N, C-alpha and C positions, 0 to 999 in steps of 0.2 A: 660700653663700647663693644665688648665681646658679644653680648646678647643681640645688639643691633646688627652686627655683622652676620651672625647666624641667621637672623630673621631675613636679612636681605638675600642670603644665599638660598634659602628655601623659596623665596619669592621668584628668584631667577631660575629655578628648576624649570626645565622645558622638555623637549623631545628626547634629549640624551638620557635624562633621568627616567623618563617614561619608558624608553626602550629597556633600560637596566631593570626597572621595577617589573615590567612585563616578563622579562626573561627569568627573573628570580622567582616569581610566583609560579611560572610554568615548571621551572626546575624543582621547586618545592613540591609541586603536584606529582611530578614523576618520582621524586624521592619517596613520597607517601605510598604511591602505587608499588614501588619496589619493596618497601618495608612491610607492607601489609599483604603482599602476595597478589597484587593486581585485583583486588576485590571490588574496586570502584566505589562510588559514593552511594551510601544507603539512603535513598530518598524516602521521607516519611509520607504516609498516605493521609487521607482525610480522617479526622479534622486537624491532625498535627501539622500538615503542610500549610493549611490555611492560617493557623496560629503563627507558625514560623514566618510566613510571608507578611502577615500583619505587623508583627514585632519588628521585622526588618524595615518595613516602610516607616513605622513610627520612629525607629532609631535614626533613619536618614533625615527625617524632618527635624528631629531634635538637634542633631549634629549641625545641620544646615542653618538652623535659626540661632542656636546658642553659640556655636563656634564659627560663625561666618566671617569673623575678622581674623581667624587663625590663618597664617600663611600656608601651613601644611594642608589644612582642609581646603583652602582655595586651590592649591595644586591638585589635590585629590579630585576636585570637581571641575578641573580645567580641561580645555580642549586638547592640549598636548598629550596628556595621559589617556584621555578618551580615544584619540586616534590610534595610539600605540596598542591599547587593549583591543580595539576593533581589528587591527592587523594581526594580533596574536590569536584572536578567535578565528579569523579567516585562515591562518596557517594550520591551526588544529583541525578546522573543518575540512581543509584540503587533505589532511591525512585520513579523515573519515570518508572522504569521497574516493580516494585512490586505493586504500587498503581494504580488504574484505572485513566487514563489520559483523563478525560472528564469533562465538566462543570457540577457542582452540585454533583459530585461523592464524596463519602467519608464522614466521620464525620466532625463536625464543625471545629475542630482544623486543619484538613487537608485542608479544603476549605479556612480557614482564612490565612494560610501560603502559599496558592496556591501550595500545593504539588500535587494537582490533575491536575496541568498544569505546571510541574516543568520547562520544557524547554523554557517557555516564562515568567518565574518568575524573580524577581529582584535578589534573591540569585544566581541563575544560571548565569544571565547576568553579575553581578559584578565579579563573580569568573572567568568567561571566559574573561572578559575585562582585568583583571590584569594578567591572564595567557598569553593572546595575547601580552600584554605590556612586560611581562617577556621574552617571546619567541622572540619578535621583537628586544628587546635590544641585546640579545645574538646573534641574526642573523646579526645585523648591525656590531657588534664588530668583527664577523668572516668575514664579507664582506669588511669592510673598515679598512685598505687597503686589497685589494683582493690578496689571495694566492691560487695557484692551489691545494695545499694540503688540503685546506678547502672546495673544490668543493662538496664533498660528504655531508658534514655537511650543506652547504648552500642549496643544492638541497632538501634534506630531510626536513629541518626545514622551508624553504620558502614554500615548497609544503604544509606542515602541516598548516602553518599560513594562506595561501591562501584558502585552502579547508575549514578550520574551520571558518574563518572570513566571507568569501563569502557565505558559506552554511547557517550561522545564519542570517546575515544581508539580504541576498537575499531571505530568506523565506517569507518576506513581499510581494514579487512579484510573489510567487507561486500561481497559480490558478488551482483549481479542479472544474470542472463543469459537470453537467449531461445534455445531449442533448436528448430530447424525439423526436423520429422520427416516423411518421405515413407513412405506405406504400402508395406510390403514391403522396407524398407531400414534398415540400421543407421546410427547417427550418434553420434559422440562429440565433435562440434564445437558451439560455442555462441557467440553474439554478445553482447559486453559493451558496452552502450550508453554507459556512463560513460567508458570508455577508448577506445570505438569500435574495438575489436579483436576478432578471433576467438580463442577459447581452446580448449584441448583438455581435456575432462573426464576425471576418473578412473573413468569408467564409460561404457557404451554403451547406447543405447536403440534398440529395434526396434519400429516401429509395426505392430501386427497388424491393427488396425481402428479406425476412428473412428465413434462412434455418437452420434446425436442424437435427442432426443424433442422434438416441437414441440406447441404449443398448436393448437387447432382453426383451420383456415383461415377467412378472412373474405371477405365479398363487398365489392366496391368498384366505383365507376363511373369510367371513364376518358373524358375529353373529347378527341376526335380533333382538333378545331380548335385548342384551347388547348394540346394535347399535355401534359396533366397530369391527375393524379387529382383528383377533386372531393372536397373536405373535407366529411365528414358531421358536422354540428353537432347532430344530434338527441340524441346521447348514448346511442343504443340499441346493443345488442350485435349485431354482424353476423356472429357466429361461425356457421359453417354446421352445420346439423343437419337430418336428414330430418324433413319435415313442418313446418319453421319457415316463418313468413310475416313479411315485413318490408317496410316502406316506405323506399325508399332513393333519394334525389335524384330524386323523381318517379316512380320505378319501384315498382310493386306486385309483389313477387316471392314465389313459393312454391317451396320446395325439395321437389320431388316424390320424388327419390331421391338418396341420398348413399352413395358408395363410398369409405371411408377410404383404401384402397390398391387401385389398379386400373391397368390399362394397355390401350391400344388393341389389340384383336385384329386381326391382319393379315388374317384371312379375312372377318370381318363388319364390320370398321371401327368396332365399338362397344367401349366400355370394359368390361373384365371384371376381376373380382377377381384379384389376384396377390400376390406376397410383398413384404416391405419393401425388398428389394434393388433393385427396379425400380419399384414401385408409387408412385403419387401420388394425392392426393384428386381425385375426380370428383364432380360434382353435376349432376343434371338439373333445370333451372329452367323455370318457366312464369310468366306474368304479363302485365301491361299497362303500357304507357308511352305517354302522349299519345294515348290512345284506341286504340292498336294492340296486338294480342295478339302475344306472342312466346313461344318455347320453344327449348330447346337445352341441350347439355352445356357445362359449364365445368370447367376444371382448372387447377391451379397450374403445371403444366409442370415439367420437370426436364432434366438432360443427356440423358435417354433418351426423354423424351416432350415433344412440342411442346405449348405452352400452347394451350388451347381456350377460346374466349370467345363470347359472344352479342353480335352487333352490331345495334343498333337506332338507325337514323338516323346521327347523327354521334357517337354515344356507344357505349361498350363496357361490357358487364356482365362483370366478370372476378372470378376467385377468386385471392386472394393468399395465400401460405403463412403459417401461424401463426408467431409469434415463438418462438425456441428456449426450451424448458422446461428442458432438461438436456442437456449434452453431455460426453462423456468420450473418452479414448483408452485402448484396450487395448494395453499395451506389454509387451515383454520387456526386462528389465534385466540387463545383464551387468556384473558388478563383481568386484573381487578379482583376485589374481594368477592364480588357477586358472580365471578366466573363468566363475564360477558364474552360472547363469541363473535368474531368477524372474519370474513374470508379475505384473502389477499393473494397476490401473485408475486413471488420473490424472483427477481431477475438479477443479472450480474451487476449492472451499473445503475439499478433503480432500487435504492433501499426503501424498506418499510420501517417506520419508527414505532416501537412498542416500549412503553415504560422507560424511556431514556435510552433504549438500545436501538441501533440501526442494524437491520437484518438484510444480508445480501445472499444471493445464490452463489455458492462457491464451486461445487463440483458434484459429481454423481458417480455411479458405478460404471467405469469406462468399458469394462468387459461386456456388460449388458447393453450399453449404448442407450438408444432411445427407449428401450424396454426396462430401463433401470427402475428398481423398486426402492432404491436408496437415494437420498438426496443429502448433500452436505451444505449446510447453511453457515455462513460466517456472521457472528454477532459482535458488534463493536459498541462499547460504552465509553464515552469521554465526557464526564460531567464538567470539565473545565473549558470545553470547546466554545461555549457561548461567550465566556469572558475573553478568550483569545480573539474571537471574532469582534468583540467590542473594541479591543485594542487596534485591530486592523481598520475598523470603521473610523476610529479617531485619527489614525494616520492618514486615511483617505480624506477626512474632513480638513486636516491640517494642510495637505497638499492642495486641496481645492481652494482653500482660503488664500494660500500663497499665490496661486495662479490668478485668482480673482483680484487680489491687490495689485499684481503686475499689470493686469489689463486696465484697471482703473488709473494707474499712473500714466499709462500710454494715452 
């Protein structure tokens, strides 16, 4: 009689017990963080994470098949607990979205509970673990024995399980590095900011050239007494173009002549058109300021050309370079045992794939600008990404089948 009553009480467990269970595992996670000094969850890398994930999946299948009549196991794989765990994950993720997620950030209580690194914390790991267990049990029960009517459920939930489990466990194998390239030199070394170590890449890069396109230069006023640029609040465009007239901080300015690429001629001392390798923008300005007429050349300057400006009283009328429009690195990639070479252009949002690495243009020597002889390339390697994508495609297939069934019924 007593055992039957206990069995029925377990069967009757629902949202109330799910809320309590979710609260307890989160509290246990915070307790672990406080006890261990907020060290987080040490995730294993390949092949250990693959073994752990495989054993976990097998364990779920065994429990679901062997103990499927257990009332407690039925509750563990039930909808009430699943929804409570989803809400718990959402709350923890909210902390991750609101609080700065970096080491040392936030007040003491945030750092003690590791809320500044929520997604690698024990509360998040334990909640996701039980959610995957809950999702896995319901998935096995819908799969064994298999019925075609359950295909949509199986595709969606299996895809969700694969994407979430592989995305989290596989994060230990994610590598982000910065490769510093010097023009005319090979490099196979990269800096890993996570481990703060230099690593050797399975390929080498040779920087042939760094290229940059800029927007039009702009006119600005520099105050010599305050030693700063004056802010133009008019909202007007000060981009330089031949024939333009503009009122700028009390200056009435007209651009009489504009040379997009020019250099000072050693013989005449005047700017003359030249190629992009050395040329900088020059403009001849005329106008009035405080009742006085002025005229003269201005230029942006470069490592090869001294900046030219017009001085009027205690103010300078200057031309500043336009912001970068597009920049890229022309590189040669050497990979493979035979040292095969191929040329490629690395750009910001157009990755090039080499030996499982995706290479992006990251930055350059900003002081040198378009004449930079340094290029910073970001390398990303995520071997679990194809498996995560497989999970997403399974979710998409499940949703497609769901809508198709709905259309057929209509």
